[in-house]
FIPADREN-610435 format. One record per residue: residue in one letter; y, z negated, x of N, C-alpha, C in turn. Coordinates in steps of 0.001 Angstrom, whole numbers, plus 500000, padded with zeros to 6 digits. Example, Ala and Ser with C-alpha at 12.3 -4.5 7.8 and 13.67 -1.06 7.14 Angstrom:
<sites>
a494310492200513190495500492200512300496700492200513200/s497750492920512850498940492860513670500030492130512900/
</sites>
This chain:
<sites>
a466399096631443432466361095181442663465296094706442435/q463687095569442348462693095182442643462688094364443712/a463091094675444837462849094003446231463401092580446192/i464653092598445655465265091447445459464312090240444592/l463888090799443516462835090081442826461766089568443213/a461376090476444014460067090476444943460085088963445943/q461469089153446542461513088238447512461813086642447068/g462483086596445803462815085217444990461647084888444525/s460720085737444345459269085149443424458200084958444440/g458559085541445735457270085534446835456172086572446504/l456261087830445718455161088527445245455909089780445987/c454505090524446116454996092080446703455639092895445936/i456446093975446304457217094841445757456287095705444684/r454794095678445061453968097060444350453730095999442869/c453531094658443113452963093952441932454106093909441127/v455429093377441468456542093604440669456757094897439882/a456459096051440654457000097327440118455808097357438810/n454582096835439060453531097686438186453403096494436938/a454346095045437241453825094428435873454810094817434897/p454136094909433618454684095229432055455876094436431942/l456888095011431556458221094438431033457919094042429706/v458399092695429332458019092310428096459549092700426928/q459320093496426112460171093958425187460590092791424140/p462107092775423819462422091416422953461411091519421464/h461410092826420894460573092931419860459058092709419846/r458571093067421056457132092541421166457295090923421430/q458243090657421993458034088908422149458105088337420622/l458839088950419788458891088369418404457631088639417544/e456987089776417860455630089884417218454499088651417836/a454812088304418963454131087367419664454162085942419163/m455293085888418318455671084500417939455139084208416753/k453933084491416385453328084215414949453319082796414900/l453081081928415578452943080283415458454158079839414802/q455421080317415633456590079823415019457175080151413767/k456772081245413560456912081903412077456376081343411095/r454787081109411617454077080024410543454538078977410110/l454926078114411440455330076778411235456657076693410440/a457272077620410606458693077749409834458363078020408322/a457554079188408377457156079345406751456974077949405906/e455889077191406642455530075774406137456715074901405903/i457629075051406684458641073956406689459836074556405486/k459901075735405444460826075906404530460198076424403046/k458875076233403206458078076694401981458519078065401329/c458064079036402021458062080370401633457003081127402752/g457250082314402113455993083358403054456562083419404359/r455873084140405205456278084510406604457003085513406382/g457114086394405706457834087543405522459531087108405414/r459720085885405041461150085873404682461695085162405798/i460890084761406505461441084027407779462187084736408995/w463357084854409217464152085486410112464230084824411418/l463821085618412510463719084742413991465051085370414744/d465970084925415167467240085499415938466599086211417262/p466722087547417259465900088167418605466840087913419692/n467818087446419429468740087289420740468332086135421713/e467561085150420506467052083676421316465699083711421298/s465001084744421726463563084770421276462998083895422649/n463572084008423759463019083054424799462951081347424347/e464303081020423706464058079565423173463088079396422028/i463109080415420989462309080056420021460646080313420722/s460164081011421471458964080886421564458757079663422652/m459393079147423122458985077940423371458924076737422952/a459599076820421652458884075773420272457841076034420016/n456868074973420080455713074888419552455243073564418683/s456154073237418134455943071963416999456955072108416114/r456847071235415052457341071438413653458802071043413996/f458863069703415096460159069036415481460860070017415848/n460476071004416932461323071946417757461776072909416701/i461049073457415685461282074561414696462182074045413863/r462329072543413392463457072028412596464690072299413321/k464615071844414534465877071657415181466375073259415478/l465445074208415712465885075835415600466549075943414160/i465794075638412952466266075727411835467924075407411537/k467763074047412223469211073278411989470281074092412709/d469921074659413878471029075539414570471201076772414181/g470187077495413179470462078724412788469919079912413330/l469000079376414337468327080572415317466814080951414047/i466533080131413143465742080608412156466034080413410899/i466021081512409974466654081394408689465573082048407688/r465596081254406614464867081835405391465832082717404748/k465249083968404498465950085203403911465974085047402418/a467139085390401799467048085280400479466113086152399656/v465829085977398277464856086715397902465574087926397305/k464624089132397683465413090444396990465245090740395621/m466755091046395329466914091198393749466868092975393292/h466417092874392391466489094028391525467397094151390666/s468925094387391132469901094120390111470109095249388753/r470404094459387781470650095241386527471735095861386048/s472766095248387168474026095629386599474691096831386223/r473932097751387009474170099380386906473759099778385596/v472464099143385351471935099614383739472928099100382806/r473209097711382768473947097285381524475165097935381390/k475915098575383048477246099371382850476803100633382156/n475946101335382251475611102431381738475420102604380427/l474750101286380023474097101037378247475468100767377722/e476350100194378246477455099779377600478566101006377252/a478382102004378521479068103527378165478453104080377131/k477082104035377244476232105032376144476823104592374880/r476855103041374369476963102741373314478645103133372959/k479212103468373879480800104364373444480660105622372943/g479230106235373462478993107476373197478891108562374384/r479170107782375647479061108650377149477596109061377158/h477349109891378107475971110202378634475179110645377350/t475482111040376378474573111427375377474768112865374790/g474967113804376137475392115177375220474170115935375449/i474395117357375124473144118151374995472457117839376552/g473036117983377459472128117849378764471214116555378872/k471551115599378107470774114435378497470025114049377192/r469720114843376442468917114706375487467260115257376024/r466281114762375687464962115318376163464036115617374901/g464092114697373787463175114532372780464105115829371818/t463424116079370557463850116895369562464587115655368777/k465499116289367669466310115381367019465617114445366122/e464312114828365539463180114286364738462541113123365703/a462333113504366825461837112584367836462694111500368135/r463935111618368297464877110790368789465193109556367812/l465286110213366623465666109468365469464598109935364163/p463618109501363924462929110091362602463756109781361575/s463673110639360377464325110709359114463576109828358324/k462405109396358369461697108492358029462413106840358290/v462852106938359351463472105518359842464874105277359305/i465715106578359039466796106642358425466883106474356978/w465866107044356171465514106783354925465124105045354675/m464460104798355645463747102901355125465308102369355337/r465942102515356581467285101736356657468033102044355621/r468392103195354977469402103341353832468415102540352577/q467435102720352457467004101918351244466891100461351042/r466638099989352266466699098534352582468498098041352555/v469216098857353053470823098377352565470929098181351148/l470363099546350335470699099935348915470067098489348394/r469042098442348756468016097053347643468695096242347892/r469066095480349479469441094358349647470775094077348860/l471762095291348601472927095120347691472517094481346354/l471669095300346099471256095219344446470557093755344279/r469929093325345284469525092017345113470619090984344863/k471427091369345967472674090476346098473721090280344696/y473837091290344275474366091559343079474001090936341770/r472396091001341902471671090490340828471958088920340908/q471768088391341986471719086941342377473125086326341911/q474343087237342009475639086706341627475814086964340480/k475179087502339536475018087779338223476106089214337969/k476441089871339062477311091045338590476528092227337845/i475348092016338012474644092867337072473205092485336509/d472905092840335288471778091963334826470479092879335486/k469065092426334942468147093114335237467641094436334915/h468294095031333798468399096127333364469042097160333926/l470047097004334566471041097603335406470423097552336967/y469916096449337214469432096452338678468036097337338718/h467547097387337263466229098378337522466356099993337637/f467446100067336589468314101114336676468593101974338059/f469434101038338801469908101729340120468827101450341078/y467923100523341067466930100561341942465914101994341955/r465713102644340786464739103783340572465669104934340855/h466985104812340511468105105986341126468127106135342584/a468268104735343341468413104735344824467038105499345603/k465719105145344689464634105611345282464442107095345044/g465373107546344124465385108884343766466234109744344638/n467094108911345774467948109735346444469197110000345637/m469575109136344876471211109466344398471963109001345089/y472056108079345744473105107383346496472902107422348035/k473550107890348744473581108492350302474157107208350876/n474877106432350345475450105108351318475614103971350321/k476111102642350744476429101757349899477758101622349162/r478765102628349758479758102735348879479693103535347766/v478623104380347770478491105506346646477774104649345721/l476893103809346223476044102890344868477002101737344471/v478026101049345279479094100228344483479973100983343532/e480289102286344178481073102988342961480363103337341790/a479068103675341791477985103868340602478173102792339874/i477981101503340591477734100361339644479036099988338973/h480160100134339458481239099974338679482207100906337895/k481154102034337836481850103096336943480587102899335605/m479371102319335871478520101911334941478994100810334156/k479551099840334712479896098523334165481158099063333473/a481948099799334026483124100094332840482781100784331837/e482110101845332098481418102377330926480980101682329575/q479981100617330392479599099742329120480686098979328448/v481452098322329302482598097456328814483451098356327763/k483657099683328148484276100653327204483680101143325660/a482197100917326138481212101385324987481221100123323904/k481581098945324744481323097797323794482664097506322945/t483837097947323566485121097685322962485148098650321924/l484500100136322255484878100898320914483972100500319948/l482479099773320313481724099541319196482451098364318400/e483053097396319058483935096194318449484853096752317560/q485530097673318133486719098415317299486067099207315854/s485048099795316226484485100382315167484109099373313875/e483263098279314444482910097612313484483861096663312601/a485199096575313678486347095840313027487084096919311809/r487034098367312164487327099213311273486690099085309938/q485158099151310044484483099233309131484585097784308235/e484887097055308938485009095410308098486191095360307267/k487456096364308006488454096363307053488703097128306317/a487805098440306243487331099211305183487019098751303978/k485762097913304283484874097094303436485853096266302506/l486894095308303358487601094515302366488798095264301728/q489207096232302174490258096814301341489591097857300045/k488216098159300290487774098649299358486979097500298200/k486803096383298725486735095196297885487788095034296938/k488931095130297596490302094654296976490569095560296204/r490580096819296232490928097991295348489806097834293841/a488713097570294508487868097425293226487910096359292333/q488600094906293107488889093801292311490063094145291606/k490927094982292207492268095087291516492331095963289995/k491191096943290182490906097934289394490282097074288121/e489555096451288676488646095258287603489524094615286842/d490720094104287728491881093590286886492386094137285850/v493018095314286415493542096335285498492926096410284337/l491679096544284425490661097002283113490530095813281932/k490752094769282586490591093326281884491765092791281288/a493115093496281970494219093262281282494208094070279963/g493801095404280241493987096554279509493300096241277935/a492091095759278163490990095322277146491767094272276063/k492800093463276961493263092104276074494703092812275484/
</sites>
């Protein structure tokens, strides 16, 4: 093969044998000009430019922007897409965690207090209870005295959640209504007794007046 090559080129066999062979990847490394021009045309960095290794000879011949544009049009030079750091797997894992997956003993690193401090739980609970009390006060469901009563009791850790507080409010209002009804009934009985007493006294007085005549 070297002898045939030497005959065709007019060189001696020794010169052809000692000539360095240019590897395709070496040739691509040498094409800095083409990469730089392509990067300027495509408005990106040289690292994003891809040169077709199978067409390295044709690409190496291009030494102007006009020729580079032609190669880009032919698809021999391509601008690679921006590398992405996808969060799809993260989102999938977080969605599973919201359902309660991947949260067993083996997945827990911190202590119970470190993972969700009791102070944070306390603050959340107080905010929920106080928000409910404010809402009830604005809607005139409770007066300022009941609001203050339940506010102080909530701070004293009397209600573990909103449901218990609502039940306590209904119970207190029912007791107040009952007490008011009993008081009204008592006052009505007293008034009735007074009237009967007055009537008896009047009757007795009338009887005495009739006996005196």
